[in-house]
N, CA, C and O atoms as a GROMACS GRO file, in nm:
protein
  376
    1MET      N    1   1.752  -3.728  -3.238
    1MET     CA    2   1.723  -3.576  -3.115
    1MET      C    3   1.900  -3.632  -2.944
    1MET      O    4   1.925  -3.700  -2.844
    2ASN      N    5   1.945  -3.547  -3.028
    2ASN     CA    6   2.020  -3.581  -2.904
    2ASN      C    7   1.989  -3.495  -2.790
    2ASN      O    8   1.932  -3.386  -2.801
    3VAL      N    9   2.030  -3.554  -2.669
    3VAL     CA   10   1.951  -3.594  -2.464
    3VAL      C   11   2.044  -3.432  -2.477
    3VAL      O   12   1.953  -3.354  -2.450
    4ARG      N   13   2.120  -3.379  -2.492
    4ARG     CA   14   2.155  -3.251  -2.430
    4ARG      C   15   2.021  -3.151  -2.560
    4ARG      O   16   1.976  -3.049  -2.508
    5VAL      N   17   1.994  -3.165  -2.634
    5VAL     CA   18   1.953  -3.072  -2.674
    5VAL      C   19   1.759  -3.085  -2.643
    5VAL      O   20   1.680  -3.000  -2.604
    6LEU      N   21   1.742  -3.217  -2.678
    6LEU     CA   22   1.623  -3.246  -2.549
    6LEU      C   23   1.632  -3.201  -2.419
    6LEU      O   24   1.524  -3.200  -2.360
    7THR      N   25   1.677  -3.183  -2.390
    7THR     CA   26   1.670  -3.073  -2.200
    7THR      C   27   1.725  -2.951  -2.201
    7THR      O   28   1.747  -2.886  -2.099
    8SER      N   29   1.754  -2.908  -2.337
    8SER     CA   30   1.810  -2.781  -2.306
    8SER      C   31   1.664  -2.718  -2.346
    8SER      O   32   1.628  -2.613  -2.292
    9LEU      N   33   1.556  -2.802  -2.466
    9LEU     CA   34   1.460  -2.788  -2.504
    9LEU      C   35   1.337  -2.773  -2.392
    9LEU      O   36   1.279  -2.664  -2.387
   10CYS      N   37   1.294  -2.883  -2.298
   10CYS     CA   38   1.260  -2.846  -2.187
   10CYS      C   39   1.280  -2.819  -2.113
   10CYS      O   40   1.197  -2.812  -2.022
   11LEU      N   41   1.406  -2.784  -2.099
   11LEU     CA   42   1.407  -2.636  -2.001
   11LEU      C   43   1.364  -2.477  -2.034
   11LEU      O   44   1.318  -2.397  -1.953
   12ALA      N   45   1.387  -2.458  -2.150
   12ALA     CA   46   1.392  -2.355  -2.246
   12ALA      C   47   1.209  -2.354  -2.196
   12ALA      O   48   1.137  -2.265  -2.149
   13ALA      N   49   1.183  -2.497  -2.231
   13ALA     CA   50   0.963  -2.447  -2.219
   13ALA      C   51   0.944  -2.413  -2.115
   13ALA      O   52   0.882  -2.309  -2.089
   14LEU      N   53   1.004  -2.514  -2.006
   14LEU     CA   54   1.006  -2.507  -1.800
   14LEU      C   55   1.006  -2.358  -1.843
   14LEU      O   56   0.959  -2.349  -1.956
   15ILE      N   57   1.041  -2.245  -1.795
   15ILE     CA   58   1.154  -2.143  -1.746
   15ILE      C   59   1.060  -2.093  -1.879
   15ILE      O   60   1.144  -2.025  -1.819
   16THR      N   61   0.989  -2.059  -1.977
   16THR     CA   62   0.868  -1.958  -2.084
   16THR      C   63   0.743  -2.047  -2.034
   16THR      O   64   0.682  -2.086  -2.134
   17LEU      N   65   0.696  -2.083  -1.940
   17LEU     CA   66   0.576  -2.153  -1.928
   17LEU      C   67   0.613  -2.080  -1.797
   17LEU      O   68   0.517  -2.013  -1.759
   18ALA      N   69   0.699  -2.072  -1.731
   18ALA     CA   70   0.699  -2.079  -1.564
   18ALA      C   71   0.701  -1.924  -1.566
   18ALA      O   72   0.678  -1.898  -1.448
   19ALA      N   73   0.712  -1.819  -1.624
   19ALA     CA   74   0.726  -1.680  -1.682
   19ALA      C   75   0.608  -1.557  -1.748
   19ALA      O   76   0.607  -1.434  -1.751
   20ALA      N   77   0.482  -1.705  -1.812
   20ALA     CA   78   0.467  -1.605  -1.864
   20ALA      C   79   0.352  -1.554  -1.760
   20ALA      O   80   0.334  -1.432  -1.762
   21PRO      N   81   0.227  -1.670  -1.623
   21PRO     CA   82   0.150  -1.526  -1.614
   21PRO      C   83   0.220  -1.411  -1.533
   21PRO      O   84   0.158  -1.307  -1.510
   22VAL      N   85   0.378  -1.433  -1.478
   22VAL     CA   86   0.420  -1.281  -1.497
   22VAL      C   87   0.437  -1.129  -1.564
   22VAL      O   88   0.442  -1.006  -1.559
   23ALA      N   89   0.441  -1.241  -1.622
   23ALA     CA   90   0.467  -1.149  -1.767
   23ALA      C   91   0.274  -1.079  -1.789
   23ALA      O   92   0.196  -1.018  -1.715
   24ALA      N   93   0.271  -1.106  -1.860
   24ALA     CA   94   0.129  -1.182  -1.913
   24ALA      C   95  -0.036  -1.121  -1.718
   24ALA      O   96  -0.153  -1.114  -1.680
   25ALA      N   97   0.081  -1.107  -1.694
   25ALA     CA   98  -0.042  -0.977  -1.545
   25ALA      C   99  -0.031  -0.868  -1.578
   25ALA      O  100   0.066  -0.819  -1.636
   26GLU      N  101  -0.144  -0.808  -1.541
   26GLU     CA  102  -0.134  -0.681  -1.599
   26GLU      C  103  -0.094  -0.642  -1.406
   26GLU      O  104  -0.125  -0.698  -1.300
   27PRO      N  105  -0.018  -0.526  -1.441
   27PRO     CA  106   0.091  -0.489  -1.327
   27PRO      C  107  -0.020  -0.340  -1.260
   27PRO      O  108  -0.046  -0.227  -1.302
   28GLN      N  109  -0.060  -0.422  -1.137
   28GLN     CA  110  -0.195  -0.368  -0.990
   28GLN      C  111  -0.146  -0.240  -1.055
   28GLN      O  112  -0.056  -0.217  -1.136
   29GLN      N  113  -0.249  -0.150  -0.980
   29GLN     CA  114  -0.222  -0.010  -0.915
   29GLN      C  115  -0.265  -0.003  -0.858
   29GLN      O  116  -0.387  -0.012  -0.846
   30LEU      N  117  -0.128   0.034  -0.738
   30LEU     CA  118  -0.109   0.092  -0.629
   30LEU      C  119  -0.224   0.222  -0.500
   30LEU      O  120  -0.174   0.212  -0.388
   31GLN      N  121  -0.268   0.259  -0.499
   31GLN     CA  122  -0.354   0.372  -0.440
   31GLN      C  123  -0.286   0.413  -0.300
   31GLN      O  124  -0.328   0.404  -0.185
   32ARG      N  125  -0.165   0.461  -0.355
   32ARG     CA  126  -0.121   0.495  -0.205
   32ARG      C  127  -0.150   0.684  -0.093
   32ARG      O  128  -0.103   0.790  -0.135
   33GLU      N  129  -0.201   0.676  -0.009
   33GLU     CA  130  -0.261   0.739   0.047
   33GLU      C  131  -0.172   0.848   0.131
   33GLU      O  132  -0.059   0.800   0.137
   34ILE      N  133  -0.174   0.959   0.190
   34ILE     CA  134  -0.059   1.001   0.261
   34ILE      C  135  -0.144   0.993   0.434
   34ILE      O  136  -0.244   0.980   0.504
   35ILE      N  137  -0.107   0.999   0.431
   35ILE     CA  138  -0.176   0.956   0.582
   35ILE      C  139  -0.157   1.050   0.712
   35ILE      O  140  -0.052   1.101   0.750
   36PRO      N  141  -0.220   1.054   0.740
   36PRO     CA  142  -0.232   1.216   0.845
   36PRO      C  143  -0.116   1.209   0.928
   36PRO      O  144  -0.106   1.108   0.996
   37GLY      N  145  -0.030   1.291   0.936
   37GLY     CA  146   0.031   1.273   1.101
   37GLY      C  147   0.127   1.155   1.080
   37GLY      O  148   0.181   1.116   1.184
   38SER      N  149   0.158   1.091   0.967
   38SER     CA  150   0.275   1.004   0.909
   38SER      C  151   0.401   1.067   1.044
   38SER      O  152   0.443   0.974   1.113
   39GLU      N  153   0.424   1.122   1.059
   39GLU     CA  154   0.621   1.194   1.035
   39GLU      C  155   0.573   1.196   1.291
   39GLU      O  156   0.656   1.245   1.367
   40LEU      N  157   0.474   1.152   1.330
   40LEU     CA  158   0.490   1.168   1.425
   40LEU      C  159   0.424   1.038   1.507
   40LEU      O  160   0.370   1.052   1.616
   41MET      N  161   0.434   0.935   1.452
   41MET     CA  162   0.403   0.789   1.397
   41MET      C  163   0.476   0.671   1.301
   41MET      O  164   0.499   0.654   1.182
   42THR      N  165   0.504   0.582   1.461
   42THR     CA  166   0.609   0.395   1.475
   42THR      C  167   0.565   0.428   1.320
   42THR      O  168   0.502   0.524   1.275
   43SER      N  169   0.639   0.278   1.234
   43SER     CA  170   0.605   0.205   1.130
   43SER      C  171   0.564   0.128   1.148
   43SER      O  172   0.541   0.046   1.058
   44GLN      N  173   0.526   0.105   1.295
   44GLN     CA  174   0.416  -0.029   1.360
   44GLN      C  175   0.331   0.040   1.309
   44GLN      O  176   0.255  -0.018   1.231
   45GLU      N  177   0.313   0.176   1.329
   45GLU     CA  178   0.129   0.218   1.411
   45GLU      C  179   0.148   0.253   1.238
   45GLU      O  180   0.044   0.243   1.174
   46ARG      N  181   0.238   0.283   1.182
   46ARG     CA  182   0.083   0.348   0.974
   46ARG      C  183   0.091   0.161   0.961
   46ARG      O  184  -0.021   0.110   0.967
   47GLU      N  185   0.209   0.061   0.945
   47GLU     CA  186   0.126  -0.101   0.932
   47GLU      C  187  -0.035  -0.138   0.973
   47GLU      O  188  -0.122  -0.201   0.912
   48GLN      N  189  -0.035  -0.041   1.153
   48GLN     CA  190  -0.120  -0.096   1.208
   48GLN      C  191  -0.279  -0.020   1.072
   48GLN      O  192  -0.364  -0.072   0.999
   49TYR      N  193  -0.232   0.132   1.112
   49TYR     CA  194  -0.332   0.206   1.034
   49TYR      C  195  -0.378   0.161   0.833
   49TYR      O  196  -0.472   0.185   0.757
   50ARG      N  197  -0.300   0.117   0.829
   50ARG     CA  198  -0.316   0.051   0.673
   50ARG      C  199  -0.421  -0.013   0.690
   50ARG      O  200  -0.530   0.014   0.640
   51LEU      N  201  -0.385  -0.130   0.783
   51LEU     CA  202  -0.412  -0.216   0.812
   51LEU      C  203  -0.540  -0.247   0.828
   51LEU      O  204  -0.592  -0.325   0.748
   52ARG      N  205  -0.644  -0.172   0.974
   52ARG     CA  206  -0.752  -0.109   0.952
   52ARG      C  207  -0.875  -0.041   0.905
   52ARG      O  208  -0.993  -0.057   0.937
   53LEU      N  209  -0.785   0.080   0.777
   53LEU     CA  210  -0.844   0.122   0.660
   53LEU      C  211  -0.926   0.015   0.576
   53LEU      O  212  -1.044   0.025   0.544
   54ARG      N  213  -0.795  -0.142   0.532
   54ARG     CA  214  -0.807  -0.218   0.410
   54ARG      C  215  -0.938  -0.309   0.518
   54ARG      O  216  -1.023  -0.373   0.456
   55GLY      N  217  -0.943  -0.308   0.617
   55GLY     CA  218  -1.102  -0.417   0.674
   55GLY      C  219  -1.210  -0.340   0.714
   55GLY      O  220  -1.288  -0.369   0.805
   56ALA      N  221  -1.215  -0.217   0.626
   56ALA     CA  222  -1.277  -0.140   0.709
   56ALA      C  223  -1.411  -0.165   0.553
   56ALA      O  224  -1.388  -0.138   0.436
   57GLY      N  225  -1.533  -0.219   0.607
   57GLY     CA  226  -1.654  -0.207   0.455
   57GLY      C  227  -1.632  -0.131   0.408
   57GLY      O  228  -1.541  -0.122   0.324
   58THR      N  229  -1.722  -0.029   0.450
   58THR     CA  230  -1.762   0.020   0.373
   58THR      C  231  -1.657   0.132   0.352
   58THR      O  232  -1.553   0.143   0.416
   59PRO      N  233  -1.716   0.246   0.212
   59PRO     CA  234  -1.674   0.436   0.215
   59PRO      C  235  -1.705   0.509   0.336
   59PRO      O  236  -1.625   0.598   0.361
   60GLN      N  237  -1.792   0.496   0.411
   60GLN     CA  238  -1.795   0.577   0.515
   60GLN      C  239  -1.705   0.485   0.611
   60GLN      O  240  -1.585   0.512   0.612
   61GLU      N  241  -1.736   0.410   0.668
   61GLU     CA  242  -1.671   0.328   0.765
   61GLU      C  243  -1.484   0.360   0.740
   61GLU      O  244  -1.436   0.424   0.834
   62ARG      N  245  -1.420   0.336   0.669
   62ARG     CA  246  -1.283   0.426   0.628
   62ARG      C  247  -1.318   0.562   0.700
   62ARG      O  248  -1.273   0.594   0.810
   63GLU      N  249  -1.413   0.646   0.616
   63GLU     CA  250  -1.403   0.802   0.595
   63GLU      C  251  -1.427   0.861   0.797
   63GLU      O  252  -1.405   0.975   0.838
   64ARG      N  253  -1.473   0.746   0.880
   64ARG     CA  254  -1.498   0.716   1.023
   64ARG      C  255  -1.368   0.732   1.133
   64ARG      O  256  -1.346   0.803   1.232
   65LEU      N  257  -1.283   0.610   1.048
   65LEU     CA  258  -1.165   0.521   1.075
   65LEU      C  259  -1.105   0.619   1.041
   65LEU      O  260  -1.077   0.638   1.160
   66ARG      N  261  -1.045   0.721   0.980
   66ARG     CA  262  -0.969   0.837   0.903
   66ARG      C  263  -0.966   0.930   1.060
   66ARG      O  264  -0.874   0.934   1.142
   67ALA      N  265  -1.123   1.011   1.067
   67ALA     CA  266  -1.134   1.107   1.121
   67ALA      C  267  -1.063   1.043   1.192
   67ALA      O  268  -0.949   1.004   1.166
   68GLU      N  269  -1.133   1.022   1.301
   68GLU     CA  270  -1.126   0.916   1.396
   68GLU      C  271  -0.933   0.946   1.506
   68GLU      O  272  -0.890   0.973   1.618
   69HIS      N  273  -0.885   0.912   1.356
   69HIS     CA  274  -0.716   0.872   1.343
   69HIS      C  275  -0.692   1.015   1.292
   69HIS      O  276  -0.576   0.994   1.255
   70VAL      N  277  -0.711   1.136   1.263
   70VAL     CA  278  -0.595   1.284   1.244
   70VAL      C  279  -0.696   1.339   1.352
   70VAL      O  280  -0.658   1.446   1.398
   71ARG      N  281  -0.822   1.293   1.405
   71ARG     CA  282  -0.851   1.388   1.568
   71ARG      C  283  -0.751   1.313   1.682
   71ARG      O  284  -0.743   1.385   1.782
   72VAL      N  285  -0.670   1.182   1.696
   72VAL     CA  286  -0.518   1.120   1.723
   72VAL      C  287  -0.512   1.253   1.732
   72VAL      O  288  -0.543   1.345   1.808
   73MET      N  289  -0.438   1.224   1.584
   73MET     CA  290  -0.276   1.238   1.501
   73MET      C  291  -0.283   1.385   1.616
   73MET      O  292  -0.203   1.411   1.706
   74GLU      N  293  -0.404   1.461   1.574
   74GLU     CA  294  -0.368   1.600   1.618
   74GLU      C  295  -0.361   1.636   1.728
   74GLU      O  296  -0.287   1.726   1.767
   75GLU      N  297  -0.439   1.568   1.799
   75GLU     CA  298  -0.383   1.594   2.005
   75GLU      C  299  -0.304   1.495   1.945
   75GLU      O  300  -0.330   1.540   1.834
   76ARG      N  301  -0.207   1.371   1.911
   76ARG     CA  302   0.011   1.380   1.968
   76ARG      C  303   0.094   1.531   1.841
   76ARG      O  304   0.206   1.579   1.857
   77ALA      N  305   0.014   1.561   1.752
   77ALA     CA  306   0.103   1.812   1.781
   77ALA      C  307   0.111   1.872   1.861
   77ALA      O  308   0.178   1.966   1.902
   78GLN      N  309   0.000   1.788   1.900
   78GLN     CA  310  -0.054   1.902   2.025
   78GLN      C  311   0.023   1.911   2.095
   78GLN      O  312   0.094   2.011   2.101
   79MET      N  313   0.036   1.811   2.173
   79MET     CA  314   0.065   1.757   2.219
   79MET      C  315   0.237   1.829   2.206
   79MET      O  316   0.228   1.945   2.248
   80ARG      N  317   0.300   1.815   2.188
   80ARG     CA  318   0.443   1.837   2.058
   80ARG      C  319   0.474   1.954   2.030
   80ARG      O  320   0.561   1.966   1.943
   81GLY      N  321   0.396   2.118   2.111
   81GLY     CA  322   0.367   2.183   2.040
   81GLY      C  323   0.402   2.166   1.904
   81GLY      O  324   0.516   2.208   1.884
   82LEU      N  325   0.354   2.124   1.812
   82LEU     CA  326   0.254   2.119   1.727
   82LEU      C  327   0.210   2.167   1.618
   82LEU      O  328   0.252   2.281   1.642
   83GLN      N  329   0.155   2.180   1.504
   83GLN     CA  330  -0.002   2.190   1.378
   83GLN      C  331   0.004   2.002   1.274
   83GLN      O  332   0.076   1.922   1.215
   84LEU      N  333  -0.077   2.019   1.303
   84LEU     CA  334  -0.034   1.889   1.171
   84LEU      C  335  -0.139   1.964   1.116
   84LEU      O  336  -0.230   2.032   1.163
   85ILE      N  337  -0.077   1.909   0.933
   85ILE     CA  338  -0.142   1.994   0.857
   85ILE      C  339  -0.176   1.843   0.816
   85ILE      O  340  -0.108   1.759   0.874
   86ASP      N  341  -0.297   1.781   0.700
   86ASP     CA  342  -0.311   1.760   0.663
   86ASP      C  343  -0.387   1.719   0.487
   86ASP      O  344  -0.492   1.688   0.431
   87TYR      N  345  -0.242   1.745   0.464
   87TYR     CA  346  -0.228   1.731   0.318
   87TYR      C  347  -0.291   1.658   0.228
   87TYR      O  348  -0.265   1.704   0.117
   88SER      N  349  -0.349   1.581   0.222
   88SER     CA  350  -0.448   1.482   0.118
   88SER      C  351  -0.554   1.514   0.114
   88SER      O  352  -0.621   1.456   0.028
   89ARG      N  353  -0.643   1.643   0.219
   89ARG     CA  354  -0.746   1.701   0.250
   89ARG      C  355  -0.707   1.827   0.155
   89ARG      O  356  -0.810   1.894   0.170
   90LEU      N  357  -0.646   1.883   0.090
   90LEU     CA  358  -0.568   2.011   0.044
   90LEU      C  359  -0.586   2.022  -0.016
   90LEU      O  360  -0.498   1.958  -0.075
   91LYS      N  361  -0.651   2.066  -0.096
   91LYS     CA  362  -0.665   2.104  -0.272
   91LYS      C  363  -0.594   2.096  -0.391
   91LYS      O  364  -0.488   2.158  -0.396
   92GLY      N  365  -0.635   2.026  -0.499
   92GLY     CA  366  -0.483   2.001  -0.570
   92GLY      C  367  -0.441   1.940  -0.549
   92GLY      O  368  -0.380   1.894  -0.646
   93THR      N  369  -0.413   1.854  -0.403
   93THR     CA  370  -0.357   1.728  -0.390
   93THR      C  371  -0.400   1.648  -0.379
   93THR      O  372  -0.478   1.646  -0.283
   94PRO      N  373  -0.383   1.453  -0.503
   94PRO     CA  374  -0.420   1.363  -0.559
   94PRO      C  375  -0.494   1.226  -0.463
   94PRO      O  376  -0.535   1.125  -0.521
   0.00000   0.00000   0.00000
């Protein structure tokens, strides 16, 4: 067998093997939550909020952190003469 053909076959096999796990992997479903008051937050504050929620050990802890966040955002909105609407709590919102 020609060295050039053998090299091409080996290269094709390596590319196929390298791409296989990516192609076979199921796309992970991302569940995005609307962050209450996100329009009043910096991108760094939003990321810190997400990290705190991810680190919550239980659903109750997660809800407590979220409720605390909503309270802080309501205060921030009130100081700016705005009203915070928690869209994630409205009926019919996914």
